[in-house]
C-alpha positions in Angstrom: -87.2 47.8 -52.4 -83.6 47.7 -52.0 -81.7 48.1 -48.8 -78.1 49.2 -48.6 -75.7 47.4 -46.2 -72.6 48.8 -44.9 -69.5 46.7 -45.7 -67.9 44.9 -42.9 -64.6 46.3 -41.7 -61.6 44.0 -42.4 -59.9 45.2 -39.2 -60.4 43.1 -36.1 -60.8 44.7 -32.7 -57.9 43.8 -30.4 -58.0 43.7 -26.6 -55.1 45.6 -25.1 -52.6 43.5 -23.2 -52.4 44.5 -19.6 -48.8 43.2 -19.4 -47.7 45.1 -22.4 -46.8 41.9 -24.2 -47.6 40.8 -27.8 -49.7 37.9 -28.2 -47.0 35.9 -30.0 -44.6 36.2 -27.1 -44.6 33.7 -24.3 -45.6 34.9 -20.9 -42.7 34.9 -18.3 -44.5 32.4 -16.1 -45.2 30.0 -19.1 -43.1 27.1 -20.0 -42.2 26.0 -23.4 -42.9 22.4 -24.5 -39.7 20.4 -24.0 -37.9 22.8 -21.8 -36.7 22.1 -18.3 -37.0 24.3 -15.3 -33.8 24.9 -13.6 -33.3 26.0 -10.0 -30.5 28.4 -9.5 -28.2 28.6 -6.5 -27.7 26.2 -3.6 -30.4 25.5 -1.2 -30.4 27.7 2.0 -28.8 26.1 5.0 -31.2 25.1 7.7 -31.2 27.4 10.7 -29.1 26.3 13.7 -31.0 24.4 16.4 -32.0 26.5 19.4 -30.4 25.2 22.5 -31.6 25.6 26.0 -30.3 24.9 29.5 -32.8 22.1 29.9 -31.7 20.5 26.6 -28.1 20.5 27.9 -29.1 19.2 31.3 -28.0 22.4 33.0 -29.8 24.3 35.8 -28.8 28.0 35.5 -29.3 30.4 38.3 -31.3 33.6 37.7 -28.2 35.7 38.5 -26.4 36.4 35.1 -22.9 36.2 36.6 -23.5 33.0 38.4 -25.1 31.6 35.1 -21.9 32.5 33.2 -19.8 30.7 35.8 -22.0 27.5 35.6 -21.7 27.6 31.8 -17.9 28.1 31.9 -17.6 25.2 34.4 -19.6 23.0 32.1 -17.4 23.9 29.1 -14.2 23.2 31.1 -15.6 19.8 32.2 -16.6 19.0 28.6 -13.1 19.9 27.3 -11.5 17.8 29.9 -13.5 14.8 29.1 -13.0 15.4 25.4 -9.3 15.5 26.0 -9.4 12.2 27.8 -11.2 10.6 25.0 -8.7 12.0 22.6 -5.8 10.6 24.6 -7.5 7.2 24.6 -8.1 7.4 20.8 -4.4 8.2 20.2 -3.3 5.3 22.4 -5.6 2.9 20.5 -4.3 4.2 17.1 -0.7 3.7 18.3 -1.5 0.1 19.5 -3.2 -0.6 16.2 -0.1 0.7 14.3 2.2 -1.5 16.3 -0.1 -4.4 15.8 -0.1 -3.9 12.0 3.8 -3.6 11.9 4.1 -6.7 14.0 1.7 -8.7 11.8 3.7 -7.7 8.7 7.0 -8.9 10.3 5.4 -12.2 11.4 4.0 -12.7 7.9 7.4 -12.1 6.4 9.0 -14.4 8.9 6.7 -17.2 8.0 7.4 -16.7 4.2 11.2 -16.6 4.9 11.1 -19.8 7.0 9.1 -21.6 4.3 11.5 -20.4 1.6 14.5 -21.5 3.9 12.9 -25.0 4.1 12.4 -25.4 0.4 15.8 -24.1 -0.5 17.6 -26.1 2.2 16.0 -29.3 0.7 17.3 -28.2 -2.8 21.0 -27.9 -1.7 21.7 -31.5 -2.3 20.4 -31.1 -5.9 22.7 -28.1 -6.4 25.7 -30.1 -5.0 24.9 -32.8 -7.7 25.0 -30.2 -10.3 28.3 -28.9 -9.1 29.7 -32.5 -8.9 28.5 -33.3 -12.5 29.7 -29.9 -13.9 33.2 -30.6 -12.5 33.7 -33.8 -14.7 35.9 -33.2 -17.7 34.2 -34.5 -20.9 36.0 -36.8 -23.2 33.6 -37.3 -26.1 31.3 -35.1 -28.1 28.2 -36.6 -26.6 29.6 -35.8 -23.1 30.3 -32.2 -24.3 26.8 -31.8 -25.4 25.4 -33.3 -22.1 27.7 -30.8 -20.2 26.4 -27.8 -22.2 22.9 -28.8 -21.5 23.5 -29.2 -17.8 25.2 -25.9 -17.6 22.3 -24.2 -19.3 19.8 -26.0 -16.9 22.0 -25.2 -13.9 22.2 -21.5 -15.0 18.4 -21.3 -15.3 17.9 -22.9 -11.9 20.3 -20.5 -10.2 18.7 -17.5 -11.9 15.2 -18.5 -10.5 16.7 -19.2 -7.1 18.6 -16.0 -7.2 15.5 -14.0 -7.7 14.2 -15.6 -4.5 17.3 -14.3 -2.6 19.7 -17.3 -2.8 23.4 -16.5 -3.5 26.6 -18.5 -3.5 29.2 -17.6 -0.9 32.6 -16.6 -2.5 35.3 -19.1 -1.4 38.5 -19.7 -3.4 41.0 -16.8 -2.9 38.9 -15.2 -0.2 40.2 -14.5 3.4 39.0 -17.0 5.8 35.8 -16.0 7.5 34.5 -18.4 10.2 31.1 -16.8 9.8 30.7 -18.2 6.2 33.5 -20.7 5.9 33.8 -24.2 7.6 37.4 -25.2 7.4 38.3 -28.9 7.3 41.9 -28.7 6.2 44.7 -26.3 6.9 48.2 -26.1 5.6 51.0 -23.5 6.0 52.4 -21.4 8.6 51.2 -18.9 11.1 50.2 -16.1 8.6 46.7 -15.1 7.5 44.6 -17.8 6.1 42.9 -17.8 2.8 40.6 -20.4 1.1 42.7 -22.6 -1.2 40.0 -25.1 -2.2 36.2 -25.3 -2.1 35.0 -28.8 -1.1 31.3 -27.9 -0.9 29.7 -24.7 -2.0 27.9 -22.4 0.7 24.9 -20.3 0.2 23.2 -17.2 1.6 19.4 -16.6 1.6 18.6 -12.9 1.8 21.8 -12.0 3.5 21.6 -14.9 6.1 24.0 -17.8 5.9 21.9 -20.9 4.8 24.9 -23.2 4.8 28.6 -22.4 5.3 31.1 -23.3 2.6 33.2 -26.3 3.3 36.8 -25.3 2.5 40.5 -26.1 2.7 42.8 -23.3 3.9 46.4 -22.3 3.4 48.8 -19.6 4.7 48.5 -16.6 2.4 52.2 -15.7 3.1 
């Protein structure tokens, strides 16, 4: 006895999607693997604190007009006190600025005095160079020595010049007692000029470090 069986249907029964989405699409609330969740927009600002008269240390009357007057008086007192603090702060800032400028001046004065001591001690060395360079060479060896001394003297004056040292002009200049020290004078009653420089004078950053020792003559 043979029994006949109905062939199984090849179609599968699907359950309707309540959200109307296909099974192969991700749900809006789902996250894909490897993706990061980003929060959009800034965080909302916290609400301002609720102030009360007790928190401010005020006792307000029940009458509204009187309460307003009390509040206005408190605001006036607070502004007056704040103005006093602001004036004090400005005064402290001005004092600090003056202190800073004075400290810079004092520091520069210390540096200048130290440089003045060092360069004053080097003036005899420069005088020795001037005396040696004034000698007329008579042999080739002396000419070579003189060229070497001139080169060394030039390098030394370049270094000292960068520190603010400069020679005071003398020969042919009008006599200036601020920078010239006269030891000899010849001529009449006319204006005096420097005829000969006996010892070179120097300035350091505009200040006379040593006056030039000179001989004068009548320019007329």
